[in-house]
C-alpha positions in Angstrom: -5.8 3.1 -21.3 -7.3 0.6 -19.0 -4.8 -1.8 -17.5 -6.0 -4.9 -15.2 -4.2 -5.7 -11.8 -2.9 -9.9 -12.0 -4.8 -10.1 -8.8 -7.2 -7.4 -7.0 -4.1 -6.8 -4.2 -1.2 -6.3 -6.7 1.1 -4.4 -4.6 3.0 -3.4 -7.7 -0.2 -2.1 -9.6 1.1 2.1 -9.6 4.3 0.6 -10.7 3.1 -0.7 -13.2 0.7 2.0 -14.4 3.7 5.0 -14.4 5.3 2.5 -16.2 2.7 2.5 -19.0 1.9 6.1 -18.6 5.9 7.0 -19.1 6.1 4.2 -22.2 3.3 6.0 -23.6 4.9 9.7 -23.3 7.8 8.8 -24.6 6.0 7.2 -27.9 3.3 9.1 -28.5 3.8 12.6 -29.9 4.0 15.4 -27.2 -0.2 16.7 -28.3 -1.7 13.0 -27.7 -2.9 13.4 -24.0 -2.0 10.2 -21.8 -4.4 8.8 -19.2 -4.0 5.6 -17.5 -6.3 3.6 -14.4 -6.7 0.7 -12.9 -10.4 -1.1 -15.0 -13.1 0.2 -12.7 -13.4 -3.2 -9.6 -10.2 -4.7 -10.6 -8.3 -3.4 -7.7 -9.1 -3.3 -3.9 -7.6 0.2 -3.6 -8.5 1.3 -7.1 -9.2 5.2 -6.2 -5.8 5.2 -4.0 -3.7 3.9 -7.2 -6.1 5.9 -9.8 -5.8 9.5 -7.9 -1.3 8.3 -7.7 -1.2 7.5 -12.2 -3.0 10.7 -12.6 -0.8 12.9 -10.4 1.5 14.8 -13.0 4.7 14.6 -10.9 5.3 11.8 -10.4 5.9 11.3 -14.6 8.5 13.4 -14.8 
């Protein structure tokens, strides 16, 4: 899932992404692989946020 924050410097982008990830993990079958990231070019710290969103420890 790619999502676009409302503004390029949104401070809540990580939290929004983690909320999306947790909701999907809880709603879908456990065998489904969930990947959440920011739409390329839509945030000023895109790489950092995508790294945080892919961290498995954050979403337990």
